[in-house]
C-alpha positions, 0 to 999 in steps of 0.5 A: 500499500502507499502507506507502507502496509503489505497484504497477502491477497488473491487479486480477482480484478484489476479495473480502470479505477480499483482493484478487486481482491480477497485476502488469503483463506477468505471468498469476501471481495473487498475493493480498493482505489489504486491511489492507494496502492504501490505495487502488486508482487505476483507468485511468480515475482513479477512486480506491477507498480502503480503511480500516486495516480493509481494509473499502472506504469513500470515505474512513477516516472513513465510519462504517457504520450499524447493521445491520438484518437486517429491512430491505431497500434497493433500488439504483439500477438499472443502466440501458443505452439503446441501448447508453448508460448513463442513470444518471438512468433507473436511478434513477427505476426504483429509486424506482419500485420503492420506491414499488410496494412502499409502495402496500401496505406490509402485504404486505412482510415487511421494511421498506425503506430509503428510496432517498434514504437508499440513495443518500446511504450509497452517495455517502458510500462512494465509489459514485456510479454503478451500473456501480461494483457490480461492484468490490464483493462484495455483502456490502460494500454491505449493510454500507455501506447497513446492510441485511439484503437488497439488491435490484439488477438491470440494466435494458436498452432497444433501439430495435426499430422504428416501424410507422406505419398509415394510414387512409381514409375516404369520406362521401357526403352527398345533399341530397334536395331539390336531389338533388345529393351532396357527398363528403368524405373524411378520412385519418390515420395511426398510429405505434407505436414497439417496443422490445426491454427486459430486466430482470435482477433480483437480491436478496442477503442481507447475506452477499451470497448470492443470493437471486433471479436472474431475467430478464424481457422485457415482452411487446410494449414500446411505450414505453422505461419498459415495464420497469416491467410486469416490475418490477411483476411480479417485485417481487410473487414475491419472497420478501419480498412476501405476495400 
């Protein structure tokens, strides 16, 4: 607490202005305003620090950027491959989405923040992985980034199977003079991997209101990055893109 008192509690919800918690061993929910909280130390050792005004930040000196209501930011996607979280591929998905938007910028009805700027501001606010998004209201993240639109999502890829097909052919060549023939044969095989891919795609405004909430599964996913077809499809159907 800001007063210096420490409590062992179970955090239930972190709301824009308050925190809902229960004392250990109790079910009664309590509520405290963020202005009274110095920081939360989670079981895994991660710290979530609040400044004197109760707004989430890495430290009390964090400076929030000017809000640009007509600018959007794409968060690094949560990415899970065969039940293993891979943040690097989530960043790759973020950069793919942004670069795809920039291919025809005239079709965007808003501008978009460079992914490097988004990543830097998230790190400065103490957010180093997509798993931490759930600890924040999207209105808080919009304020951290200084944007009016937040694009986020989760990509789940599971290996399904590998299909192998074998082929063979036989060719007979005849020498008309010697009246003899030779038989040639060849064999080859092809392998094809298949994946179950699911893309959860969401867009929020600066107040945390959900604008888009859709799930798409690419058909016949044969590579682990087949999610890009789904992101491309979804990008062209947001309220901020004109075909």
